[in-house]
C-alpha positions in Angstrom: 8.6 9.0 13.4 8.2 9.7 9.7 7.0 13.3 9.0 5.1 12.5 5.8 1.5 13.6 6.0 -1.2 12.5 3.6 -1.6 15.0 0.7 -4.8 14.4 -1.2 -3.9 16.9 -4.0 -0.5 15.2 -4.6 -2.1 11.7 -4.8 -4.8 12.7 -7.3 -2.4 14.8 -9.5 0.2 12.1 -10.3 1.3 12.5 -13.9 4.5 10.4 -14.2 5.8 7.0 -13.1 8.5 8.6 -11.1 6.0 10.6 -9.1 4.0 7.5 -8.4 7.0 5.6 -7.2 8.3 8.4 -5.0 4.9 8.9 -3.4 4.3 5.1 -3.0 7.6 4.9 -1.0 6.7 7.8 1.2 3.3 6.3 1.9 5.0 3.0 2.7 7.2 4.6 5.3 4.2 6.5 6.8 2.1 3.3 7.0 5.0 1.4 8.5 5.3 3.9 11.3 1.5 4.5 11.8 -0.2 1.1 11.1 0.6 -1.4 13.8 -0.8 -4.4 11.8 1.2 -3.5 8.7 4.4 -2.9 10.7 4.1 -6.2 12.4 3.6 -7.9 9.1 6.7 -6.3 7.6 8.7 -7.1 10.7 7.6 -10.8 10.5 8.8 -10.9 6.9 12.1 -9.4 8.0 12.0 -6.4 5.7 11.3 -3.8 8.4 11.2 -0.3 6.8 14.4 -0.8 4.7 12.6 -0.4 1.4 14.1 1.3 -1.6 11.8 0.4 -4.5 8.1 -0.5 -4.8 9.1 -4.0 -5.9 10.5 -4.5 -2.4 7.4 -3.3 -0.6 5.5 -6.1 1.3 1.9 -6.4 0.2 -0.6 -7.1 3.0 -2.8 -10.2 2.4 -6.3 -8.9 1.9 -7.6 -11.6 4.3 -6.1 -9.7 7.3 -8.9 -7.2 6.9 -11.2 -10.0 8.2 -9.2 -10.6 11.4 -7.5 -7.3 12.2 -8.2 -3.6 12.3 -6.0 -2.3 9.5 -5.8 1.4 10.3 -3.2 4.1 10.7 -3.3 5.8 14.0 -6.3 6.0 16.3 -8.4 8.6 14.6 -12.1 7.5 14.7 -13.3 6.1 11.4 -15.9 8.2 9.5 -17.2 5.1 7.9 -16.7 1.3 8.2 -17.2 -0.6 5.0 -18.1 -4.2 5.4 -17.6 -6.8 2.7 -20.2 -9.1 1.3 -20.1 -12.8 2.3 -22.2 -15.9 2.1 -23.6 -17.4 5.3 -20.9 -18.4 7.7 -18.1 -16.4 6.1 -16.1 -13.9 8.1 -16.4 -10.4 6.5 -13.7 -7.8 6.0 -13.9 -4.4 7.6 -12.3 -1.3 6.2 -12.0 1.5 8.7 -12.1 4.7 6.5 -10.7 7.6 8.5 -11.4 10.2 5.7 -14.4 9.6 3.5 -13.3 12.5 1.4 -10.5 10.4 0.0 -13.0 7.8 -1.2 -15.2 10.5 -2.7 -12.3 12.2 -4.5 -11.0 8.9 -5.9 -14.4 7.7 -7.0 -15.4 11.0 -8.7 -12.1 11.6 -10.5 -11.8 8.0 -11.7 -15.4 8.0 -13.0 -14.9 11.3 -14.8 -11.7 9.9 -16.3 -13.5 7.0 -17.9 -17.0 8.3 -18.5 -17.1 12.0 -18.1 -19.4 13.9 -15.6 -21.9 11.9 -13.7 -24.4 14.7 -14.4 -24.7 13.2 -17.9 -26.2 10.0 -16.8 -29.2 8.5 -15.1 -28.0 5.6 -12.8 -30.2 2.5 -12.3 -28.7 0.0 -9.8 -29.6 -3.6 -9.5 -27.8 -4.5 -6.3 -30.3 -6.6 -4.2 -28.0 -8.5 -1.9 -25.9 -5.4 -1.2 -29.0 -3.3 -0.4 -30.1 -5.9 2.1 -27.2 -5.4 4.4 -25.3 -2.6 6.1 -21.9 -1.2 5.2 -21.6 -1.9 1.5 -18.9 0.2 -0.2 -20.6 -0.6 -3.6 -23.9 0.8 -2.5 -22.1 3.9 -1.2 -20.3 4.3 -4.5 -23.4 4.2 -6.5 -25.3 6.4 -4.1 -22.5 9.0 -4.5 -22.7 8.9 -8.3 -26.5 9.3 -8.1 -26.1 12.3 -5.8 -23.6 13.9 -8.4 -26.0 13.0 -11.2 -29.1 14.3 -9.4 -31.3 12.8 -12.1 -35.0 12.5 -11.1 -35.2 8.8 -12.1 -32.0 7.6 -10.4 -32.8 4.5 -8.4 -31.9 1.3 -6.7 -33.9 -1.8 -7.4 -34.3 -5.0 -5.3 -36.4 -7.4 -7.3 -38.8 -5.0 -9.1 -37.8 -6.2 -12.6 -41.0 -5.0 -14.3 -40.6 -1.5 -12.8 -36.9 -1.4 -13.9 -37.8 -2.5 -17.4 -40.5 0.2 -17.7 -38.1 2.9 -16.4 -35.4 1.8 -18.9 -37.9 2.0 -21.8 -39.1 5.4 -20.7 -35.5 6.7 -20.5 -34.7 5.3 -23.9 -37.7 7.1 -25.4 -36.4 10.4 -23.8 -32.9 9.6 -25.3 -31.5 9.9 -21.8 -28.0 8.4 -21.3 -28.2 5.6 -18.8 -25.9 3.4 -16.8 -27.5 0.2 -15.5 -25.1 -1.2 -12.9 -25.6 -4.5 -11.2 -24.2 -7.6 -9.7 -23.8 -10.5 -12.2 -26.5 -12.8 -10.9 -29.1 -9.9 -10.7 -28.3 -8.8 -14.3 -28.7 -12.3 -15.5 -32.0 -12.7 -13.7 -33.3 -9.4 -15.1 -32.2 -10.0 -18.6 -33.7 -13.5 -18.6 -37.2 -12.1 -17.8 -36.9 -8.8 -19.6 -34.5 -9.2 -22.6 -34.9 -5.5 -23.7 -33.3 -4.4 -26.9 -31.0 -1.6 -25.6 -29.6 1.3 -27.7 -25.8 1.1 -28.3 -25.1 4.0 -26.0 -26.9 2.6 -23.0 -24.2 1.2 -20.6 -24.7 -2.1 -18.8 -22.0 -2.4 -16.1 -21.5 -5.6 -14.1 -19.6 -5.6 -10.8 -19.1 -9.4 -10.6 -20.7 -11.6 -8.0 -22.8 -14.7 -8.2 -23.2 -15.0 -4.4 -24.0 -18.7 -4.7 -27.2 -17.8 -6.6 -26.1 -19.2 -9.9 -23.2 -21.4 -11.2 -20.0 -19.5 -11.5 -18.8 -18.5 -15.0 -15.9 -16.7 -16.6 -16.4 -13.1 -17.4 -16.4 -13.7 -21.1 -19.3 -16.1 -20.9 -21.3 -13.7 -18.7 -20.7 -10.9 -21.2 -21.8 -13.0 -24.1 -25.0 -13.9 -22.4 -25.8 -10.3 -21.4 -24.8 -8.9 -24.8 -27.1 -11.4 -26.6 -30.1 -10.8 -24.3 -29.8 -7.0 -24.4 -28.6 -6.9 -28.1 -25.7 -4.7 -27.4 -22.1 -5.1 -28.5 -20.2 -4.7 -25.2 -20.7 -5.0 -21.4 -18.8 -2.8 -19.1 -17.2 -3.9 -15.8 -16.2 -2.3 -12.5 -13.4 -3.8 -10.4 -13.3 -2.8 -6.8 -13.4 -4.2 -3.3 -14.2 -3.2 0.3 -10.5 -3.0 1.2 -9.8 -0.4 -1.5 -10.8 3.3 -2.0 -10.3 3.2 -5.8 -11.9 1.4 -8.7 -10.9 0.2 -12.1 -13.2 0.1 -15.1 -13.5 -1.9 -18.3 -15.5 -0.7 -21.3 -15.0 -3.9 -23.3 -13.6 -7.4 -23.2 -12.9 -7.4 -19.5 -9.7 -5.3 -19.9 -9.5 -2.8 -17.0 -7.8 0.5 -16.8 -6.8 2.2 -13.5 -6.4 5.8 -12.4 -2.8 7.1 -12.1 -2.8 6.6 -8.3 -3.6 2.9 -8.7 -1.2 0.2 -10.0 -1.5 -3.5 -10.6 1.5 -5.8 -10.2 1.3 -9.5 -11.0 3.2 -11.7 -8.5 4.4 -15.3 -9.0 1.9 -17.5 -7.1 4.9 -19.5 -5.7 7.1 -16.5 -4.9 5.3 -13.4 -3.5 8.4 -11.2 -4.1 8.9 -12.2 -7.8 6.9 -10.1 -10.2 5.9 -11.3 -13.7 6.1 -9.4 -17.0 3.2 -8.3 -19.1 1.1 -11.1 -20.5 2.0 -13.7 -17.9 -0.7 -15.0 -15.4 -0.2 -14.7 -11.7 -1.7 -13.3 -8.6 -2.9 -9.7 -8.4 -1.2 -7.2 -6.1 -2.7 -3.7 -5.9 -1.2 -0.4 -5.0 -4.0 2.1 -4.2 -2.4 5.4 -2.9 -5.8 6.6 -1.9 -5.6 4.0 0.9 -3.4 6.3 3.0 -5.1 5.7 6.3 -5.4 1.9 6.0 -2.9 0.0 3.8 -2.1 1.1 0.2 -0.4 -2.3 -0.7 -2.8 -5.2 -0.9 -2.1 -8.8 -1.9 -5.3 -10.3 -3.4 -6.4 -13.9 -4.2 -7.4 -12.9 -7.7 -5.6 -14.2 -10.7 -4.8 -11.9 -13.6 -2.4 -10.5 -16.1 -1.3 -7.1 -17.2 -0.8 -5.6 -20.6 2.2 -3.5 -21.7 0.2 -0.3 -21.3 -0.7 -1.1 -17.6 -4.2 -2.3 -18.2 -5.1 -5.7 -16.7 -7.5 -8.6 -16.8 -9.0 -10.6 -13.9 -9.0 -14.3 -14.9 -10.3 -15.9 -11.7 -9.3 -16.8 -8.2 -7.2 -19.3 -6.3 -9.0 -22.5 -5.7 -8.2 -22.5 -2.0 -9.4 -18.9 -1.4 -12.8 -17.8 -0.2 -15.3 -16.8 -2.8 -15.6 -13.0 -2.9 -18.8 -11.3 -4.0 -17.0 -9.0 -6.4 -15.2 -11.5 -8.5 -16.0 -14.3 -11.0 -14.4 -17.7 -10.8 -11.8 -19.2 -13.2 -12.7 -22.2 -15.3 
């Protein structure tokens, strides 16, 4: 059995590509030995554990989180995150053995992009997520609120008038604010209350129409919200139930990742062929914080990377299930 043990400090202190690749290979061998579902998947592909580079690592289809318990060992999960889904859909379950990994990844990544959460008041418009149990997005925002500890932090269901009054009050006090919400809820709110927001107030969408409105590309969504709120840019968060890390975009839907997260674009016709920067394909994600489940996830999202490692999400495969955290391609 592989002797590698999860090392939180090493994951969150990666500074070079060589360190990333070395740790990714160690985590692969650990997960091959400890995760029965992932081991069976690798064996069915015929790769076994004979892997010498990250380009050779098999990426587990994200759909398997819906039908299998993707977990290393038998340690009881501290938290089970459950994906969103429309009526009749099977939801994914992510068994999180160590919630501290999620907290560390979330906090460090947010600080990397936005600074300390203490600087912000968080207003969350996440109605469909609040109405069910097990949402990783609700947990994420709750954690940021606890780190912020601002008196007017709050979740909102459909109290648009109350939300508008709170925003106006915070603007008067010159308080820095992050308004985070799912796409359809932000559209609903901005239609009824098209408040003129100051340039430094951050509106962050997390995707998701949930069958409430017609699907639209991210550019169209941002143009509508920017126009209604009279601000120059809309921020975005890219995450999913099956990951412990997030990516953020401050403008134009171009996402950056923390050093322990990497996006690889695969050929849609050949899952072991990777495309160069600028070419559109399917998104594979390495999230080294996912030590105790699977760090190598094959998604049904379409995207492309830039030469600096940033990426765009362009849509989804036509045949894949609609996911609450993503927009559809035209």
